[in-house]
C-alpha positions in Angstrom: 60.0 22.1 37.7 57.2 19.6 36.9 53.9 20.4 35.0 51.8 21.3 38.4 54.1 23.3 39.9 56.0 21.0 42.1 59.8 20.1 41.7 60.4 17.1 40.0 61.7 14.5 42.1 58.8 15.9 44.3 55.9 15.7 41.6 57.3 12.4 39.5 57.6 10.1 43.1 53.6 11.0 42.9 53.2 10.3 39.5 55.3 7.2 40.1 52.6 6.1 42.6 49.6 6.9 40.9 50.0 5.4 38.0 51.7 2.6 40.0 54.9 2.7 38.4 58.3 0.5 39.7 60.8 1.4 37.5 61.8 4.0 34.8 64.3 4.1 32.0 65.8 7.1 31.9 67.8 9.4 28.5 69.5 11.9 28.9 69.9 14.2 25.0 72.3 16.7 24.3 70.6 18.6 21.8 71.2 21.9 20.3 68.9 25.1 19.5 65.0 24.9 20.6 63.9 24.4 17.2 65.9 21.0 17.3 64.4 20.4 21.1 61.3 20.5 19.2 61.7 17.9 17.2 63.4 15.5 19.2 60.7 15.3 21.3 57.3 14.5 19.0 59.7 12.7 17.7 60.4 10.4 20.7 56.3 10.5 20.8 55.8 9.3 17.1 58.3 5.9 18.4 56.5 5.8 21.8 52.3 5.9 20.0 54.4 3.3 17.5 55.5 1.1 19.7 52.6 0.9 22.3 49.7 1.5 20.2 48.7 4.7 22.6 49.3 8.3 24.2 51.2 8.1 27.7 48.7 9.1 30.4 50.0 11.7 30.9 50.0 12.7 27.4 46.5 12.8 27.1 
């Protein structure tokens, strides 16, 4: 489920239209354990912030 409780295929489509997104890069990660999963999410968000100097629109 997407954060708005709709199936992700619907939620992502609406969000892409709203944000005027014309392409996505999708990466898959295999991470074992909840602690490592949270750590990986934080690391990816930090990397994004360092690269763009802002937070993603969905993370404000």
